[in-house]
C-alpha positions as a printed Julia matrix, in Angstrom:
402×3 Matrix{Float64}:
  66.52  -62.67  -88.89
  69.0   -59.7   -88.26
  66.7   -57.08  -88.86
  64.37  -58.55  -85.91
  67.34  -58.81  -83.41
  68.41  -55.49  -83.89
  64.87  -54.23  -82.81
  64.9   -56.55  -79.82
  68.19  -55.02  -78.78
  67.03  -51.59  -79.47
  63.91  -52.07  -77.32
  66.01  -53.46  -74.53
  68.39  -50.36  -74.3
  65.53  -48.27  -74.01
  64.03  -49.68  -71.52
  67.67  -49.63  -69.51
  67.69  -45.9   -70.05
  64.18  -45.63  -68.49
  64.98  -47.68  -65.81
  68.49  -45.76  -64.54
  66.23  -42.35  -64.83
  63.67  -43.64  -62.55
  66.51  -44.87  -60.25
  68.17  -41.18  -60.45
  64.95  -39.66  -59.34
  64.17  -42.01  -57.07
  67.58  -41.01  -55.28
  66.78  -37.31  -55.33
  63.61  -37.76  -53.43
  65.13  -40.09  -50.94
  68.04  -37.39  -50.31
  65.01  -34.9   -49.82
  63.32  -37.16  -47.13
  66.31  -37.08  -45.01
  66.62  -33.39  -44.63
  64.46  -32.0   -41.74
  61.7   -29.62  -42.69
  62.12  -26.05  -41.51
  59.58  -25.74  -38.25
  56.84  -22.98  -38.21
  56.54  -21.35  -34.55
  53.04  -21.54  -32.85
  51.48  -18.82  -31.06
  50.52  -20.22  -27.21
  46.81  -19.21  -26.85
  46.14  -15.74  -24.42
  45.09  -17.05  -20.93
  41.78  -15.45  -20.58
  41.38  -16.84  -16.82
  43.88  -17.2   -14.1
  44.64  -16.85  -10.53
  40.56  -15.96   -9.74
  40.14  -13.05  -12.62
  39.29  -12.65  -15.7
  41.46  -11.06  -18.24
  40.56   -8.99  -21.61
  42.71   -7.46  -24.02
  42.44   -3.94  -24.73
  40.35   -4.9   -28.12
  37.96   -6.84  -26.14
  37.6    -4.27  -23.75
  36.76   -1.82  -26.38
  34.58   -3.98  -27.93
  32.35   -5.21  -24.96
  32.13   -1.74  -23.97
  33.16   -2.31  -20.32
  32.86    1.0   -18.08
  34.02    1.44  -14.27
  32.74    3.47  -11.46
  34.05    3.55   -7.91
  31.86    2.16   -4.85
  30.22    4.95   -2.81
  29.33    5.16    1.0
  26.65    7.79    1.07
  23.31    8.24    3.07
  20.81    6.26    0.83
  17.3     7.58    0.62
  14.63    5.14    0.23
  10.88    6.16   -1.61
   8.07    3.57   -1.06
   4.76    3.84   -2.5
   1.56    2.17   -1.55
  -1.8     1.98   -2.68
  -4.57    3.56   -0.87
  -8.17    4.76   -1.26
  -9.53    8.3     0.39
 -12.29    8.04    2.78
 -14.49   10.43    4.91
 -13.36   11.28    8.75
 -14.95    8.73   10.6
 -14.84   11.38   13.36
 -16.66   14.07   11.56
 -18.79   11.82    9.83
 -22.8    11.09   10.74
 -25.27    8.56    9.54
 -28.71   10.02   10.26
 -31.45    7.56   11.11
 -34.61    7.85   13.2
 -35.57    6.52   16.46
 -39.17    6.1    15.88
 -41.23    4.69   12.5
 -42.76    7.17   10.71
 -43.72    8.56    7.04
 -41.94   10.89    5.08
 -43.64   14.45    4.95
 -40.88   16.79    3.77
 -37.16   16.33    2.45
 -35.31   19.95    2.6
 -31.7    19.26    1.54
 -30.21   16.92   -1.03
 -26.75   15.36   -1.82
 -23.88   17.73   -1.79
 -25.53   20.63    0.24
 -23.53   22.07    2.91
 -25.67   22.33    6.06
 -25.46   23.83    9.44
 -25.51   22.22   13.16
 -28.99   21.73   13.86
 -30.22   22.65   10.29
 -33.68   20.49    9.4
 -32.87   17.71    6.83
 -36.45   16.07    6.64
 -39.46   15.88    8.31
 -41.77   12.58    9.35
 -44.96   11.98   10.9
 -45.31    9.58   13.44
 -48.31    7.75   14.93
 -45.92    6.07   17.67
 -44.65    9.21   18.47
 -48.13   11.15   18.9
 -49.45    7.77   21.35
 -45.74    8.38   23.33
 -46.91   11.88   24.13
 -50.3    11.17   24.86
 -49.3     8.56   27.43
 -46.73   11.28   28.82
 -49.36   13.59   29.47
 -51.88   10.93   31.05
 -49.18    9.92   33.24
 -48.36   13.61   33.95
 -52.0    14.3    34.82
 -51.92   11.38   37.06
 -48.95   12.42   38.99
 -50.27   15.98   39.67
 -53.71   14.44   40.83
 -52.15   11.82   43.04
 -49.59   14.43   44.5
 -53.08   16.53   45.33
 -54.31   13.17   47.17
 -51.44   13.01   49.12
 -51.42   16.42   50.12
 -54.83   16.51   51.35
 -54.5    13.21   53.27
 -51.74   14.78   55.2
 -53.64   17.81   56.37
 -56.82   15.12   57.33
 -54.0    12.85   59.26
 -52.95   15.71   61.13
 -56.74   16.48   61.77
 -56.8    12.97   62.74
 -59.85   12.53   60.15
 -57.89    9.56   58.56
 -55.7     6.93   59.95
 -52.15    6.44   58.95
 -52.39    3.47   56.87
 -54.71    5.58   54.46
 -52.11    8.15   54.47
 -49.33    5.59   53.52
 -51.77    4.07   51.07
 -51.9     7.5    49.51
 -48.16    8.09   49.4
 -47.64    4.73   47.87
 -50.22    5.52   44.82
 -48.46    8.91   44.4
 -44.8     7.49   44.25
 -46.63    4.59   41.77
 -47.99    7.15   39.66
 -44.51    9.43   39.53
 -42.39    5.98   38.3
 -45.03    6.06   35.67
 -44.58    9.79   34.56
 -41.06    9.24   34.77
 -41.07    6.01   32.56
 -43.06    7.96   29.93
 -40.54   10.9    29.93
 -37.88    8.15   29.36
 -39.88    6.72   26.66
 -39.56   10.05   24.62
 -36.14   10.44   25.51
 -35.63    7.16   23.8
 -37.5     8.55   21.03
 -35.13   11.46   20.36
 -37.72   13.77   21.53
 -35.18   16.92   22.95
 -35.51   18.47   26.6
 -37.11   21.44   24.54
 -39.88   19.5    23.17
 -41.12   17.93   25.95
 -41.12   21.32   28.3
 -43.15   22.63   25.48
 -45.68   19.51   25.55
 -46.02   19.97   29.25
 -46.44   23.69   28.88
 -49.21   23.56   25.89
 -50.5    20.28   26.52
 -50.49   19.8    22.57
 -49.61   16.63   20.95
 -47.04   17.23   17.8
 -46.51   13.65   15.74
 -43.97   15.41   13.71
 -40.16   14.04   13.9
 -37.6    17.02   12.72
 -34.45   15.22   11.04
 -31.73   17.53   12.02
 -27.69   17.67   11.02
 -25.87   16.48   13.82
 -22.78   18.99   12.91
 -21.88   21.43   10.11
 -20.89   19.54    6.65
 -22.13   18.29    3.7
 -24.96   15.73    2.64
 -23.01   12.93    0.78
 -25.76   10.53    0.98
 -29.38   10.88    0.61
 -31.61    7.44    0.99
 -35.14    8.95    1.61
 -38.47   10.05   -0.73
 -41.44   12.21    0.18
 -44.14   10.07    1.26
 -42.67    6.67    2.08
 -42.47    4.97    5.83
 -39.08    4.62    7.26
 -37.93    2.36    9.57
 -35.69    2.8    12.54
 -32.74    0.94   11.15
 -32.97    2.71    7.85
 -29.97    4.97    7.24
 -31.67    8.51    5.82
 -28.93   10.93    5.31
 -24.74   10.83    5.57
 -23.41   14.25    6.56
 -19.18   14.42    6.48
 -17.28   17.61    7.17
 -14.92   17.13    4.47
 -12.26   19.83    5.46
 -10.04   16.82    6.31
  -9.83   13.22    4.91
  -8.4     9.64    5.8
  -6.25    8.1     3.1
  -5.79    4.82    4.2
  -3.12    2.66    2.63
  -1.78   -1.43    2.71
   1.66   -1.77    3.36
   3.62   -4.86    2.54
   5.2    -6.56    5.48
   8.66   -5.75    4.03
   7.97   -2.04    4.25
   6.44   -1.89    7.62
  10.08   -0.79    9.55
   9.62    2.5     7.53
   6.3     3.23    9.0
   6.06    5.47   12.1
   3.64    7.51   14.08
   3.31   11.23   13.28
   5.66   10.77    9.98
   4.96   13.02    7.09
   3.88   11.57    4.0
   2.92   12.8     0.27
  -0.39   11.63   -1.29
  -0.76   11.38   -5.03
  -4.25   10.69   -6.83
  -4.92    9.88  -10.37
  -7.53   12.8   -10.53
  -4.58   15.42  -10.07
  -1.64   13.46  -11.26
   0.59   16.67  -10.96
  -0.78   17.68   -7.37
   1.0    16.77   -4.39
  -1.14   16.57   -0.93
   0.53   16.3     2.02
  -0.49   14.64    5.22
   0.42   12.91    8.37
   0.12    9.09    9.59
  -2.35    9.1    12.67
  -2.75    5.31   12.94
  -0.82    2.31   12.0
  -2.53   -1.15   12.67
  -1.34   -3.4    15.27
  -1.85   -6.91   13.31
  -1.48   -7.89    9.52
  -4.02   -8.89    7.36
  -3.33  -12.73    7.34
  -4.67  -12.8     3.48
  -2.04  -10.02    1.69
   0.31   -9.8     4.72
  -0.31   -5.81    4.55
  -0.57   -3.43    7.74
  -3.36   -0.86    7.53
  -2.12    2.77    7.69
  -4.12    5.58    8.1
  -2.99    9.08    7.0
  -4.88   12.47    7.46
  -4.61   15.02    4.86
  -5.99   18.7     4.8
  -8.77   18.84    2.14
  -9.76   22.74    2.38
 -10.73   23.08   -1.44
 -12.3    19.77   -1.33
 -10.6    18.21   -3.9
 -10.31   14.9    -2.34
 -13.14   12.89   -2.44
 -14.29    9.9    -0.69
 -13.67    6.47   -2.66
 -10.75    7.81   -4.79
  -7.91    6.0    -5.48
  -4.7     7.24   -4.11
  -1.05    6.34   -3.55
   0.8     7.04   -0.48
   4.56    8.04   -1.06
   6.56    7.47    2.29
  10.62    8.73    2.56
  13.16    7.49    4.74
  17.18    6.93    5.02
  19.24    3.98    5.3
  22.31    5.35    7.63
  25.12    7.45    6.74
  27.39    4.84    5.76
  25.55    2.35    3.12
  27.76    1.36    0.33
  25.8     2.04   -2.82
  26.27    0.48   -6.36
  24.59    0.97   -9.45
  21.71   -1.68  -10.19
  23.57   -2.63  -13.72
  26.35   -3.59  -11.88
  24.86   -6.99  -10.09
  24.92  -10.53  -12.12
  23.23  -13.49  -11.19
  25.59  -16.35  -10.25
  25.66  -19.77   -8.94
  26.15  -18.45   -5.51
  24.22  -15.41   -5.48
  24.81  -11.91   -6.68
  27.98  -10.61   -8.13
  30.24   -7.43   -8.88
  33.46   -7.75  -10.96
  35.92   -5.34   -9.27
  39.17   -4.17  -11.59
  42.27   -4.98  -10.42
  44.29   -3.75  -13.5
  43.46   -1.96  -16.4
  42.48   -5.52  -18.04
  41.86   -7.69  -14.85
  38.86   -7.9   -13.11
  37.91  -10.28  -10.09
  34.6   -11.22   -9.62
  33.19  -10.75   -5.84
  29.62  -12.05   -4.03
  27.87   -9.32   -2.24
  24.65   -9.46   -0.52
  22.2    -6.69   -1.9
  19.64   -4.58    0.1
  17.16   -1.79   -0.43
  16.66   -0.68   -4.08
  16.01    2.76   -5.29
  15.7     3.35   -9.12
  18.91    2.37  -10.56
  20.98    1.96   -7.36
  21.31   -0.64   -4.65
  22.73   -1.13   -1.21
  25.24   -3.95   -1.01
  26.96   -5.52    1.84
  30.23   -7.5     2.04
  32.61   -8.26   -1.06
  33.34   -4.65   -1.7
  34.76   -1.92   -0.09
  34.26    2.24   -0.44
  36.55    3.44   -3.41
  37.04    0.32   -5.56
  36.35    0.1    -8.73
  33.7    -2.25  -10.14
  32.1    -2.96  -13.36
  28.83   -0.96  -14.21
  28.85   -1.66  -18.23
  29.49   -4.57  -19.81
  29.42   -6.97  -16.54
  27.34   -9.64  -18.72
  30.34  -10.53  -20.85
  32.56  -11.1   -18.07
  30.02  -13.16  -16.5
  30.25  -15.22  -19.65
  33.84  -15.32  -19.55
  33.98  -16.67  -15.83
  31.42  -19.36  -16.41
  33.42  -20.59  -19.42
  37.01  -20.94  -17.39
  34.92  -21.95  -14.23
  36.17  -19.27  -12.0
  34.76  -19.08   -8.53
  33.79  -15.79   -6.93
  35.42  -14.17   -4.2
  32.99  -14.22   -0.98
């Protein structure tokens, strides 16, 4: 019994010791909680945008590769290029046709041959021409006979052999026959018979049914549509003769570029056949109306062509040069960015501060553009890395300065 009581006492004592240790540890923990923990300083965030400007640190400037350049005021050259085609000079172009139906007896020239004025191109045989010449000879004979009859009637009337009425009748007959003669001569003229041939016809009294086709001026045969033995009609084009010592280059100018075109303006012409050659020409015609379908204006350039290098129907490009005043503000095209209110530039205020400005872009030429409003001559603008600044501007909702 005593042994059991002693064991119970020993267990109770160990419990008391354990509870005391727990109380001691708890007191230490409570004392530690009453002390304030040391505060850790918090670094405030960098202010990236304020006062309408975008700010970048030196490291960010180096990483984005921002570069600046001053705004310049210069005489801005403008170059415009327009599609065109080479055409023959219509003032030196002739379509050779016949004024009378006939059969081709002989063809003398071929395409590409240079001819002189009046040179024979082809020979036709026309029954209609023979008939017309025959009528002319008959009318001429009747007119001669009527003239003689009238002269005899005058002598007889003076000798009182015939009455005045008879003399007047003979005079009326003469005038009628003369009118028929003139009508026959006019018909020959309408058929293209030259006066020399009419004189030969009167002199020799011989009908020629041959119709010569001759060159109207010196030039080159650029088209032939005739074959020996065929019958040609009056509406058929037989030859085209052109003087290609100068040609026309016809260009189509868009409506927005009409302001750069003026009469007698010197321009350059480039053709695909000779990509490294530049032909000089002069604007000799400017259209008065625009094509309603393409909204373009027709412009004609006359180009000297002494070596016959330019051929009709070649594709060409007309290059026009102009200038925009002496005080145009010019910036690199890479400096412009699209903003909500339009095109913007970033102007450097300090080495790390950039202010967005709204500008109105104008004429462009290669990598430069004319701007108006928003910037002044000499101000430094961002020409490289502007997209990174635009991103910061949009994140912080910065409104560009007008």
